[in-house]
C-alpha positions in Angstrom: 124.4 95.5 145.2 122.1 97.3 142.7 119.1 99.3 144.5 115.6 98.4 143.5 113.9 100.9 141.6 111.5 103.2 143.5 107.7 102.1 143.7 105.4 103.8 141.2 103.2 106.3 142.9 100.1 107.2 140.7 99.1 109.9 143.1 102.7 111.7 142.5 103.0 113.6 139.4 106.8 113.4 139.3 106.2 109.4 138.8 104.0 110.1 135.6 106.5 112.7 134.2 109.4 110.2 134.7 107.4 107.6 132.5 107.1 110.2 129.8 103.7 112.0 130.6 103.7 115.7 129.9 103.6 117.8 133.1 99.9 118.9 132.6 98.9 115.5 131.9 100.9 114.2 134.8 99.1 116.6 137.3 95.8 115.6 136.0 96.5 111.9 136.4 98.0 112.3 139.8 95.1 114.4 141.1 92.4 111.8 140.0 94.4 109.1 141.7 94.4 111.2 144.9 90.9 111.7 144.6 90.1 108.0 143.9 92.9 105.9 145.3 92.9 102.3 145.4 91.2 100.8 148.5 92.9 98.3 150.8 93.1 94.7 149.4 90.9 93.6 152.3 88.0 95.9 151.4 85.2 94.2 150.1 85.2 93.3 146.4 82.3 95.4 145.4 83.8 98.6 147.0 86.9 98.1 145.2 85.2 97.7 141.8 83.1 100.5 142.5 86.1 102.6 143.2 87.8 101.6 139.8 84.6 102.4 137.9 84.5 105.8 139.4 88.2 106.6 138.8 87.7 105.5 135.1 84.7 107.7 134.9 86.6 110.6 136.3 89.6 110.0 133.7 87.4 109.6 130.7 87.3 113.4 130.2 91.0 113.3 130.2 91.5 110.5 128.0 88.7 112.1 125.4 90.9 115.1 125.4 94.1 113.2 124.7 92.3 111.4 121.8 90.9 114.8 120.3 94.2 116.3 120.7 96.0 113.5 118.7 93.3 113.7 115.9 93.7 117.3 115.5 97.7 116.7 115.4 97.1 114.1 112.7 94.8 116.1 110.6 97.2 119.3 111.1 100.1 117.0 109.8 98.2 115.8 106.8 97.2 119.4 105.9 100.9 120.4 106.2 102.0 117.5 104.0 99.8 118.6 101.2 100.9 122.3 101.5 104.3 121.2 101.2 103.8 119.2 98.1 102.1 121.8 96.5 104.9 124.5 97.4 107.5 122.0 96.0 105.3 121.6 92.8 104.9 117.9 93.1 101.0 118.1 94.0 98.5 115.3 93.2 95.3 116.2 91.5 93.4 116.1 94.7 95.5 118.1 96.6 94.4 121.6 95.5 90.7 120.4 96.3 91.5 119.2 99.9 92.8 122.5 100.8 89.9 124.3 98.8 87.5 122.2 101.0 89.3 123.1 104.2 89.7 126.9 103.4 86.1 127.5 101.8 84.0 124.8 103.4 85.8 124.5 106.9 85.6 120.6 106.4 88.0 118.2 108.7 90.4 116.0 106.8 88.2 113.1 106.2 85.6 115.4 104.6 88.1 117.2 102.6 89.2 113.8 100.9 85.5 113.2 100.2 85.2 116.7 98.7 88.2 116.4 96.5 87.0 112.7 95.4 83.7 114.3 94.4 85.3 117.5 92.6 87.7 115.3 90.7 85.0 112.9 89.5 83.0 116.0 88.4 86.0 117.6 86.4 86.9 114.3 84.8 83.4 113.7 83.4 82.7 110.8 85.5 79.3 110.1 87.3 78.9 110.5 91.0 80.1 107.5 93.0 80.7 108.1 96.8 82.3 104.6 98.0 82.1 105.9 101.5 78.2 105.8 101.4 75.7 103.2 100.4 75.2 102.6 96.9 73.0 105.5 95.3 73.8 107.9 98.1 76.6 110.5 98.5 77.9 112.1 101.5 77.5 115.9 102.0 81.1 116.7 101.4 81.4 114.5 98.4 78.2 116.2 96.9 79.5 119.6 97.6 82.6 118.8 95.9 80.7 117.3 92.8 78.7 120.4 92.5 82.0 122.5 92.8 83.4 120.8 90.2 80.4 121.3 87.7 78.4 118.4 88.4 74.6 118.3 88.4 72.6 115.5 90.1 69.4 116.3 88.1 70.6 116.7 84.6 70.5 113.6 82.7 72.9 114.9 79.9 75.4 116.6 82.2 77.7 113.6 82.6 78.1 113.7 78.5 78.7 117.6 78.8 81.4 117.4 81.5 83.2 114.3 79.6 83.4 116.5 76.6 84.7 119.5 78.6 87.3 117.4 80.3 88.7 116.2 77.0 88.8 119.4 75.8 91.0 120.7 78.7 93.5 117.8 78.3 93.7 118.5 74.6 94.5 122.2 75.7 97.0 121.0 78.4 98.8 119.2 75.8 98.8 122.0 73.2 100.5 124.0 75.7 104.0 125.3 74.9 105.6 123.2 77.7 103.9 119.9 76.8 104.0 120.5 72.9 106.7 118.0 72.2 105.0 115.3 74.1 102.2 113.3 72.7 101.5 111.5 75.9 100.8 112.4 79.6 103.8 112.9 81.9 105.0 110.0 84.1 103.5 112.0 87.1 100.1 111.7 85.8 100.4 108.0 84.8 98.1 105.7 86.7 98.6 103.3 89.6 100.0 99.7 88.9 97.2 97.1 89.0 96.6 93.5 88.3 94.5 94.2 85.4 97.0 94.9 82.4 98.1 91.9 80.6 101.2 90.3 81.7 104.2 90.9 79.9 107.7 89.3 79.3 110.6 90.6 81.7 112.9 91.3 78.6 110.2 93.8 77.4 109.8 95.5 80.8 111.3 98.8 81.9 111.6 100.1 85.6 112.6 103.4 86.4 113.3 104.1 90.2 114.0 107.5 92.1 117.4 108.0 93.8 115.4 108.8 97.0 113.2 105.8 97.1 116.0 103.7 96.0 118.1 104.9 99.1 115.3 104.6 101.5 114.4 101.0 100.5 117.2 99.7 98.7 117.6 96.2 100.3 113.6 95.7 100.4 113.5 96.8 96.7 116.5 94.5 95.9 115.0 91.4 97.8 111.4 91.8 95.9 113.1 92.0 92.5 115.7 89.1 93.2 112.7 87.0 94.3 111.1 87.2 90.8 112.6 84.6 88.4 113.6 86.4 85.0 113.8 89.7 86.8 117.5 90.1 85.2 116.1 90.4 82.0 114.3 93.5 82.6 115.9 97.0 82.1 116.3 98.8 85.6 117.2 102.2 85.5 118.1 104.6 88.6 117.1 108.2 88.1 119.1 110.9 90.1 117.5 114.3 90.0 120.0 116.9 88.6 122.6 114.2 87.8 121.6 111.6 85.3 120.3 108.1 84.8 122.4 104.9 85.3 121.8 101.2 85.5 120.4 99.9 88.8 123.4 98.3 90.7 125.9 100.2 88.7 128.4 102.2 90.7 128.4 105.5 88.6 126.8 106.9 85.8 128.4 107.1 82.4 129.9 110.4 81.7 127.6 111.9 79.4 124.8 114.1 79.1 121.5 112.9 81.1 119.5 112.7 77.9 122.3 110.6 76.1 122.7 108.4 79.3 118.7 107.7 79.0 118.8 106.9 75.4 121.9 104.6 75.9 120.0 102.7 78.7 116.9 102.2 76.4 118.7 101.6 73.1 117.2 98.6 71.4 114.7 98.1 73.9 111.2 96.5 72.9 109.3 97.8 75.7 105.6 96.5 76.4 105.3 97.5 80.1 107.0 100.7 81.9 106.9 101.6 85.6 108.2 104.8 87.2 108.7 104.5 91.1 109.7 108.0 92.1 108.7 111.2 93.8 109.5 114.7 94.4 112.5 116.0 92.8 113.3 112.7 91.0 109.9 112.5 89.6 110.1 116.0 88.2 113.5 115.0 86.5 111.8 112.1 85.0 109.0 114.3 83.8 111.6 116.5 82.2 112.9 113.8 80.0 109.6 112.1 79.4 110.0 112.7 75.6 112.8 110.2 75.7 110.7 107.6 77.2 109.3 104.7 74.9 105.5 105.0 74.1 104.3 101.4 75.1 101.2 99.5 75.9 101.1 100.0 79.8 102.6 103.1 81.6 102.3 103.4 85.1 103.7 105.1 88.3 103.7 104.2 92.0 102.4 106.8 94.5 101.3 107.7 98.3 102.9 106.1 101.1 105.9 103.6 101.2 103.6 100.7 102.3 101.1 101.6 99.4 104.0 101.8 96.9 105.3 98.4 97.9 102.1 97.0 97.2 101.8 98.7 94.0 105.3 97.3 92.9 104.2 93.8 94.1 101.2 94.0 91.5 103.6 95.2 88.9 106.1 92.5 89.7 103.4 89.7 89.6 102.6 90.6 86.1 106.2 89.5 84.8 106.4 86.5 82.4 109.3 84.2 82.0 110.4 83.1 78.6 107.7 80.6 77.2 105.3 81.4 80.1 101.8 82.2 79.2 99.4 84.0 81.9 96.0 85.3 81.6 95.2 89.0 82.2 92.5 90.5 84.1 91.7 91.6 87.6 91.6 88.9 90.2 88.4 89.1 92.5 89.9 88.1 96.0 87.6 87.0 98.9 88.8 86.2 102.6 86.2 83.6 103.7 86.4 81.8 107.1 87.7 78.7 105.4 90.5 80.9 103.9 91.7 83.0 101.0 90.3 82.7 97.5 90.4 84.4 94.1 88.4 84.2 90.9 89.3 85.0 87.4 86.9 84.1 84.7 85.4 80.7 85.2 88.2 79.5 87.4 88.4 79.8 91.4 91.6 79.0 93.3 91.3 78.8 97.1 93.5 77.8 100.1 92.4 74.3 100.9 94.1 74.0 104.4 97.3 72.5 105.8 98.8 69.4 104.1 100.2 66.3 105.7 103.0 65.8 107.0 103.6 69.4 106.3 102.8 72.4 104.0 99.7 74.1 102.8 97.2 72.8 99.9 96.2 75.3 97.0 93.2 73.9 94.6 91.8 75.3 91.4 88.2 74.5 90.7 85.7 75.8 88.2 82.8 78.2 89.2 80.4 75.1 90.3 83.0 73.7 92.6 84.4 70.9 90.4 88.2 70.3 90.3 89.6 72.2 87.4 90.8 69.1 85.8 91.5 68.4 81.9 93.2 71.7 81.0 96.7 72.0 79.5 98.7 74.9 78.5 99.1 76.3 74.8 102.3 74.1 74.5 100.4 70.8 75.4 101.6 70.5 79.0 98.9 69.2 81.4 98.0 71.6 84.3 97.4 70.0 88.0 94.6 71.8 89.8 96.4 71.3 93.3 99.8 72.1 94.7 101.5 72.2 98.0 103.7 75.3 99.3 105.9 75.0 102.4 105.9 78.8 103.2 102.5 80.5 103.8 103.9 83.9 103.1 103.7 82.9 99.4 100.2 81.9 99.5 98.7 84.7 97.7 101.4 85.0 94.9 101.3 81.2 94.1 97.5 81.4 93.8 97.9 84.3 91.3 99.9 82.4 89.2 98.0 79.3 89.2 94.9 81.2 88.5 96.5 82.9 85.6 97.8 79.8 84.1 94.4 78.0 84.2 92.7 81.1 82.8 95.1 81.1 79.9 94.7 77.3 79.4 92.7 75.1 76.8 90.9 72.1 77.7 92.2 68.6 76.6 90.4 66.7 74.0 90.3 63.1 75.6 88.8 61.8 72.5 91.4 62.9 70.3 94.0 61.6 72.8 92.4 58.2 72.8 
């Protein structure tokens, strides 16, 4: 027979240690439980509740100290990550300003981020806009960063002056010997993928994936790609720092110089949309070969955490067009109402209309005044139906996006001509 586990005694520090608590924490918890033990079950209810409240009050400083310790560790890890990125030469534009805010002004992590945002806005020639504060106001850290970056809140013409200075700095950077061969920003400086650029056909899209990201999330990336009809027409390249470039899914790279490998993979490609999904050494490797990349309409790069990069990749994938398909571009304004998700693009609104019978979920497209978006057709003359039913709610946002972009690119039917 198996013996029953020993009962848990909260007044015994060894029990807390056995359940994963640190010895100092275990001693504190056990001491509080010894001072405020549970009363017998037959004690008056009011007395038992008073004893529980007293124990909670006695534990409050202990719990507050743990919360403060966790926050200090989080900030220490965040700053250490920035320091490692700078040491490896893979720093983002904000990174140096974040450490400057800590070292010079003694800010914590949140204030350092606001400081870096204000400084970056000033150095890029932008007007001040602190999204953490009400419109027209700025937090002290953001305002300090804006001033340290050369911004001035009282000069009406200082934004034009800073914009001119930022343009001159960018020109000087491009004129430097290391970048003299390039006529475009390096991939590490490309913007984030969004839903604003015009959709492009898969046959005109290029995706370059760093080997580290590919190895960390190979199955997830493959699943996301294979869920997109027409993705096989795109050019997908794997970049391996120090080794070369080869087609996604290929076993080995061709025996050639890395530059020749990249030229061969891009030979004859008519590129409209280029995305780089890499970081660290892989991104630096792609930067070194940036002169071989095609100059095209949309050039973007994912960045930040793995979850954020997956969301950015999703935005890029959603802009893919199949052959013969026409979708409108522009940023979709999403709203999460009590009735469900809705999105707006131009004069059209798509929304979740609730469950369908006997099964599924309804999606409808309406005009801005609430009328059904009836009487529209594709440029090829195919009528568009302003309602559809999906079986998997996980595809809700993707289906709504496609419907909204189809209607925004549609033309009205001329009923009198058809008659």
